[in-house]
Structures are given as structure tokens and as C-alpha cells.
C-alpha positions as a Python dict, from the first residue, in 0.01 Angstrom:
ca = {
    (1, 'M'): (0, 0, 0),
    (2, 'K'): (-290, -107, 222),
    (3, 'K'): (-293, 231, 399),
    (4, 'T'): (-300, 416, 66),
    (5, 'L'): (-590, 203, -57),
    (6, 'L'): (-777, 264, 270),
    (7, 'I'): (-724, 641, 250),
    (8, 'F'): (-835, 642, -114),
    (9, 'C'): (-1156, 448, -38),
    (10, 'A'): (-1233, 660, 268),
    (11, 'S'): (-1194, 983, 72),
    (12, 'L'): (-1438, 856, -192),
    (13, 'M'): (-1697, 791, 77),
    (14, 'L'): (-1690, 1145, 217),
    (15, 'P'): (-1998, 1350, 137),
    (16, 'F'): (-1919, 1618, -119),
    (17, 'V'): (-2114, 1934, -186),
    (18, 'A'): (-2167, 1999, -557),
    (19, 'F'): (-2019, 2317, -698),
    (20, 'A'): (-2004, 2432, -1056),
    (21, 'Q'): (-1716, 2246, -1216),
    (22, 'T'): (-1543, 2530, -1396),
    (23, 'Q'): (-1183, 2635, -1416),
    (24, 'E'): (-1215, 2933, -1183),
    (25, 'Q'): (-957, 3043, -929),
    (26, 'G'): (-991, 2860, -598),
    (27, 'N'): (-1172, 2549, -729),
    (28, 'A'): (-1025, 2205, -661),
    (29, 'R'): (-1088, 1846, -767),
    (30, 'F'): (-982, 1512, -622),
    (31, 'H'): (-867, 1262, -889),
    (32, 'G'): (-847, 884, -851),
    (33, 'F'): (-710, 710, -1161),
    (34, 'G'): (-563, 402, -1319),
    (35, 'T'): (-264, 408, -1555),
    (36, 'Y'): (-141, 191, -1838),
    (37, 'G'): (205, 223, -1994),
    (38, 'L'): (239, 146, -2362),
    (39, 'R'): (609, 53, -2359),
    (40, 'F'): (623, -197, -2071),
    (41, 'Q'): (247, -258, -2047),
    (42, 'N'): (238, -207, -1671),
    (43, 'F'): (-76, -106, -1485),
    (44, 'G'): (-84, 138, -1198),
    (45, 'A'): (-317, 326, -964),
    (46, 'G'): (-289, 671, -818),
    (47, 'A'): (-451, 983, -681),
    (48, 'G'): (-401, 1356, -691),
    (49, 'I'): (-558, 1692, -616),
    (50, 'E'): (-602, 1955, -885),
    (51, 'Y'): (-611, 2318, -769),
    (52, 'F'): (-696, 2615, -991),
    (53, 'F'): (-466, 2897, -880),
    (54, 'V'): (-594, 3132, -1157),
    (55, 'N'): (-869, 3093, -1415),
    (56, 'K'): (-793, 2809, -1664),
    (57, 'F'): (-458, 2720, -1495),
    (58, 'A'): (-428, 2438, -1243),
    (59, 'L'): (-156, 2262, -1048),
    (60, 'M'): (-198, 1890, -994),
    (61, 'P'): (40, 1695, -772),
    (62, 'S'): (-23, 1320, -794),
    (63, 'Y'): (129, 997, -672),
    (64, 'T'): (108, 668, -865),
    (65, 'F'): (189, 309, -769),
    (66, 'V'): (289, 99, -1072),
    (67, 'F'): (263, -280, -1061),
    (68, 'P'): (546, -431, -1272),
    (69, 'P'): (580, -812, -1299),
    (70, 'V'): (893, -802, -1078),
    (71, 'G'): (991, -544, -819),
    (72, 'S'): (817, -219, -740),
    (73, 'E'): (776, 123, -899),
    (74, 'S'): (618, 450, -793),
    (75, 'N'): (597, 798, -940),
    (76, 'F'): (537, 1151, -813),
    (77, 'S'): (426, 1416, -1063),
    (78, 'A'): (355, 1787, -1020),
    (79, 'D'): (183, 1912, -1335),
    (80, 'L'): (77, 2253, -1462),
    (81, 'R'): (-244, 2230, -1666),
    (82, 'Y'): (-383, 2486, -1907),
    (83, 'Y'): (-750, 2439, -2002),
    (84, 'V'): (-831, 2546, -2358),
    (85, 'S'): (-1205, 2478, -2344),
    (86, 'D'): (-1484, 2524, -2094),
    (87, 'G'): (-1818, 2352, -2042),
    (88, 'P'): (-1911, 1987, -1986),
    (89, 'S'): (-1607, 1866, -2185),
    (90, 'Q'): (-1281, 2042, -2097),
    (91, 'L'): (-957, 1989, -2294),
    (92, 'Y'): (-619, 2074, -2140),
    (93, 'F'): (-247, 2062, -2212),
    (94, 'M'): (-6, 1977, -1933),
    (95, 'A'): (364, 1984, -1850),
    (96, 'G'): (547, 1927, -1525),
    (97, 'Y'): (803, 1765, -1301),
    (98, 'S'): (820, 1389, -1252),
    (99, 'Q'): (1021, 1165, -1020),
    (100, 'T'): (1019, 786, -1045),
    (101, 'W'): (1146, 525, -799),
    (102, 'V'): (1213, 176, -938),
    (103, 'D'): (1332, -133, -748),
    (104, 'T'): (1389, -417, -997),
    (105, 'Q'): (1486, -677, -736),
    (106, 'P'): (1347, -613, -388),
    (107, 'N'): (1575, -696, -92),
    (108, 'S'): (1889, -689, -310),
    (109, 'A'): (2170, -434, -308),
    (110, 'G'): (2222, -199, -601),
    (111, 'T'): (1886, -247, -773),
    (112, 'K'): (1712, 78, -677),
    (113, 'R'): (1689, 364, -925),
    (114, 'N'): (1568, 718, -861),
    (115, 'S'): (1506, 927, -1176),
    (116, 'K'): (1394, 1287, -1215),
    (117, 'G'): (1266, 1456, -1527),
    (118, 'A'): (973, 1614, -1703),
    (119, 'N'): (639, 1502, -1833),
    (120, 'M'): (399, 1645, -2087),
    (121, 'G'): (70, 1551, -2240),
    (122, 'V'): (-288, 1629, -2325),
    (123, 'G'): (-606, 1538, -2143),
    (124, 'A'): (-976, 1594, -2104),
    (125, 'Y'): (-1220, 1627, -1818),
    (126, 'V'): (-1578, 1529, -1899),
    (127, 'R'): (-1847, 1620, -1647),
    (128, 'L'): (-2079, 1322, -1590),
    (129, 'T'): (-2290, 1470, -1309),
    (130, 'D'): (-2251, 1759, -1065),
    (131, 'F'): (-2072, 1521, -826),
    (132, 'I'): (-1838, 1334, -1057),
    (133, 'G'): (-1644, 1364, -1382),
    (134, 'L'): (-1435, 1142, -1608),
    (135, 'S'): (-1067, 1234, -1631),
    (136, 'T'): (-855, 1106, -1922),
    (137, 'E'): (-495, 1183, -2010),
    (138, 'F'): (-227, 1080, -2259),
    (139, 'R'): (123, 1158, -2126),
    (140, 'F'): (496, 1109, -2181),
    (141, 'Q'): (735, 1090, -1885),
    (142, 'S'): (1108, 1144, -1941),
    (143, 'P'): (1246, 977, -1623),
    (144, 'Y'): (1340, 611, -1648),
    (145, 'P'): (1164, 400, -1779),
    (146, 'R'): (1061, 678, -2028),
    (147, 'E'): (703, 564, -2050),
    (148, 'V'): (423, 684, -2276),
    (149, 'G'): (86, 595, -2134),
    (150, 'F'): (-275, 666, -2049),
    (151, 'R'): (-449, 775, -1730),
    (152, 'V'): (-821, 720, -1687),
    (153, 'G'): (-1013, 791, -1370),
    (154, 'L'): (-1280, 980, -1185),
    (155, 'A'): (-1267, 1334, -1047),
    (156, 'L'): (-1472, 1477, -761),
    (157, 'P'): (-1510, 1849, -688),
    (158, 'L'): (-1389, 1961, -345),
}
């Protein structure tokens, strides 16, 4: 956890060159975000890199640490995003693969759960400056614990 936080902070401190933040092939963005689940009301933090492989279509793998009251939980998602608008405010729809690891009682046998499934949702990217943008998302994840939640964070062009 400490190493992940250190890597996240170090990557935010790197100098970035500003490029036009459009959905053109070859562009990429680094995302750092916080999550909140509506069902279990757990907070989390994560990061991911969004890569536009063709115009208006992006792949975004991300990893999230969730902080439940007891135990530990983490999630890996690989999402396909389709942007329906362009400009300073960009709306997208997303769907993808999700895998969640849950340990309800650390250091006990038989309490670990590994679930695979899908996720889908809608989100928006709002350009704040040439160096930074606001990333918001509302998503549903089918793997246990079948959580509906929000992601809010910052995105930096690479």
C-alpha cells in the first residue's frame, strides 16, 4: 500500500508537456481517482492509464484499493470507453472486464474470495486546464460484492 501511494505521488510530480486533450488515436491520460460504493458505502483509491487506440475509443486498465471496515478488498478493471462528445466536456459510455479480490478476515483460512465479471457505466471528462482534467464516472460492477458507485478524480495527459 505504501509503495503504491509513493508511486502515485511520484507520478503526479513528473513534469508533463501539454498536448491537446482530444480523443485521437495515440493519445493517453493518467487517471488518479477516489471511489465510493453506494451499497456498502466503502471508500477506495486507484489509478489507471487511458489509451486511445482509435479516434473516440479508449482502453483503460485501472487498479483500485477499497477500504472496508474489516478486511481488505481490491479491484482490477479493463474498460472500453466510447466518447460521444468532443470539446472541453467529453461524455463517454464504458463496458469492460472486472476482477475483485476480497478478504473478509485477514490471517484466517477460507475467507478470501476472487470474483470475475463485467462492469458498465457512464462518465465524463471535463478539461480544467491544458495540464489537468476532472474525471467522473458512475459504474456498476457485477463481481462480488456487486457494487454500484462513483469514481471522481483527476486526469493528466501523457
